[in-house]
N, C-alpha and C positions, 0 to 999 in steps of 0.2 A: 280057117285059123283061130287059134281061142286065142282069150285075153291073158297077160301074164300074170303071176300072182300079184298079189297087192305087196310093193317093196314098203310104204311108208304109209303109218296110221296114226288116228287120235290117240288120247291119252285112254278114253276110255275103249275099249273093243267093240262097243255097239254105235259107236258113233261112224258107222262106217258108208260109202255109199250107197242111197236107193236100189234094192234088186228090180229085178226085171217087171215082178209084177205090180210096185210100185208104180216105175214108170207109164206102163201099161193103162193105168189109173188117170195116171196126173195128164197122157198126151194124148187118151185117145176116150176112155169109156166113162170120165168125169163131162167130159167134152157134150159127149152121145146122150147123157142124160142130162144135159143142161144144167150140172152140179158146176160147175166153171164155168164162167165168165172172163173174159178178158176187156178189161177196164179202157175205154177212150183215154189214150194218153197225155190229153191236156195240155197246158203250157208247162214247158221245161223249168230248168233254174233261173231265178233270175240272171242277169249280167252285166256289168259294169266296164268299161275299158281298163284293161291294165295301165298301172303307175309304173313305166315302165323307167324314170329316174329314183322311185323308191326300189323298183327289182331289182336293178343294176350298180346300186349301190355301194361304195367299196366302205363305208366307214363302221365295218366290224359288225354291222349289228344281227340281229337276228327277227327273223320272219317267217310269216307262212303267205305262200299265195295260191287259191285254187283254181288249176287248170280245169275240174271239172269229172264230176265222178268220184272215181279215186286216185285220181292223178294231181299231185301238190310239186309245187316248187318250193322247197326250204331253205332256208338261209341260217345258218348257228354262227357265231362268233364271225360273220363275213363270208365264211363256206357256202356255198352253194350246192345243191344236190336236185336229183328229181327220184319223187315215190309213185312208184307205179304210172310212169308214163304213157299215155293215148292220145294222141290228136289223131286219131282216123277219124273219116266219117262213118265208120260202121264198127263195131266190136265184132270179129269175127265175118261168116258169109251171112248172118242172118240181120242181126240188131243193126239199125239205123241210127244216127246220133241224132239227138233234137239237142238244136243251140250248139254254136262254136265252142271249143276250149277256150277256152282263157286267153292261152298264149300259145305260140306258135313256136316249132326248133329256134327259127332265125333272131326272134325275140329275147331270145333266154341271155343270162350272163353265163359266164366261165361256168361249167358244170364241174366239181370235183368227182362225183358218184353218183350210178343209179341204182336205186335200189329198187329189187322186183319182188313184190310179197308170193307169189306162184304162179303158173301159168294158165291160166284161163284168157281170153282174149281180151274180156274189159280190163284186165289186167295188166299184160303184157301183150302190146302191140311191136308187132315185129318192124316194122317202118320205123318209130318212134326210135328203137334202140340203134338201126342205121340210121337217123337220123344225127346223134348226138358223136363226136368227134371218137376215132375207134382207141385213143390213145385213155377214153374213162372208163373204169373197172366198174363193171357192172356186179354188182351183191345181189346173190338169190338163194333158197334154198335149197340144200343139198340133193341132187340130183337135175340139176337144172342147167349145170355148167354145161355139159356138152350140147343143148339147144344152142346157147350161143358161142360156143366154140365153134360149132360150125360153121357161125356167119363171122368167124373172124373176128368172134371177139373174146377182152380177158374177164373171165369168171372167175369171183370169187364166190365159193359153195358155204353156206352156213348150216349149222345143226342146229337146233333147240337150245336156245342162253351162250352159242356159242360169241366170241367178240371181236371183230375185226376193228383198226383204226387205218381209215383211211384220209391220207392228207390232215390230219387234227383231227376228224370226225370218226367219233365212237358209236359204230356201229354193232350193236345186237338183234339178233334176230329170235324171237319170242314164239312162244307157242299159239297156234289157232286151233277152233274145232270146224277145220272143212275138208276138203280135199281137192285133187288135181287130176287134170285131165287137158291133153291138146288135140287128141285125134283119137282114134276108135280103141286100139289095144295100147292103150298109155296109164289107162286108172292108175291114180298113187306112185306110179312111177317117178313121181318128185315130190318132195316135201313143200309145203306150205308155211305160212305163219304168219308176224308183226315185225315190225321192225323200231325199237327202242333209237334215238339219235341224240347223241350228248356232245356239247363242246360248248367252253366259253363259260360254265353256271349253267348252263338251258339243256332242255330234254323234250323231245316230244315223243310222241306216242300212235304210230300210225299203225291199225288193226288189219291190215289189208283186208278178206274176207274173213268170215267168222260168226258161231251160232254162241249161244249162252252155254258157258262150260266155268269150270273152276278156276281156269288159269289169270282170270283176272286179280284175281287177290293174289297168286303168286309173280306177277310182274309189277304191283303195287309195293310186295315187301320187299323186292331186289332193287325196284326204282323207285322211292319216293320219292312225291314231290315233281312229277313231269308237269312241264309246261303247260302244254295241249296232248288231249288224246282226240287223235280223227278215229270215229267211227263209224263204219258202216249203219246205216238206217232204213234201205230200202233192200227189197227183193227177197219180201216175205209170202208174198200171197200166190196162190193158197200155202195156210199158215201150215195145214198137216205135212207139207211134202218138203217148204222149201226154209221154216225156221229148225228143220234139223241142220242146214248149214248157214243159217246167216240169222242175225239179229231182227227183230224189229224195232221200230222204235223206244217202246218204253224199257224192252228188253237192251237196248244202247244204254237206255239214263241209266240202268241200275249198274250197267256193267260200269260207266261211268262214277257211280258216288264208290263201288266198290275196288277204285282203280287209285282214288283220291288227288286227280289231276285237277288243275285249277281251272281251264279252260274248257270244252265240249267241243268239237267241230263234229258235226255229221258231214257225213258224205254217202259213198255209195247213192246217189239219188239225181234225179231231175235230167241225167242227160241218155240214157239208155232206157228203151222198158224190157228189164230181164224178165219179170214176174209181170204179175196180173194188177199189180194195183196201178192207178195212175202217177205219173212224175212226178208230182210236187206233193204227194200224200205224205210222204216220210215226214216232209217236212213241216208240215202241219202237226203231222200225229207226237213230234219231239216238243213241238213249242207249246202243244197244249199237256203233255207229261210234264214240262219243268212250271210251267205254272201252277198246278199243282200238287206237285212231290221233288221239286229242282232242289238240290242242297242248296244251304245258305254260308255262311262264311265268306264271300266274294267270290264263290266259285260261279263261271260265267257259263252260258248258252252262249256259241257264237254263231249264227245261221249266215255263212258267207254266201256273197254271189260269187259266179264263175266270174274270173279276172281281177276279182278281192285281194286285196293284200293286207293281213295284220302284224301289227309289231310285237314282240313275245317281250320287251321291255315293260 
């Protein structure tokens, strides 16, 4: 059986998934030659008990809670939604979770929407989707709706730059430089991206998974004044292989400068050792970068703890 031809692609045709020779080098040859070593995972991201009173408050406020890795509970103008929710102890069959998620489904406030950036296991968790009431719509990139519909879920598919209003939340799928695959033969059969969510005069940007690309300036021009940018900082070692589709911490800092956002929240670190760096190294590196290169003018770096909630006001 042959793989299906790619249905979706990045803006630059050169930004394609790695071919067989690169995968062989990364998975086998560099290990045999001693050129690739996986670091000890070390401690996971720090955690704090969630402030359930703030999370469940119906005061019409806007806030963000880090569930862990790329998973967040967002609230804008009192409307709560989930971004890439993963509550499981593993991401797929291989990667164990270090540290517990900051929230469990039973502790969530009423949810208006679930937003999924792409179909990789550390961003799309079937058990998490099943734990959310079936009446809640799930917004996904084009091509992924059938995966939800087979599980009895109402899916809203978006292409890049398309916007949908979900119960007062304006949700736009924005481009990313990445790829998709859930099984063996479905590479790039669904799209990938990030989300800009707006309501009540506030806006947040969740980048999903992405590497360095020109799209950050396009996002900034279409959505000036984003309050919080959640950018991935982990998943970069070995660099020759991983940075083709992931940001390293320094690149995330540069992307934040291009976005013009007010607050940088690093994500995609501290829970799953998906690549060769230790779990906490991405946070250490983004802090060092900020100390030497961080923008002025009141813009902030907020390295959140798992379970922590920050207010957007």
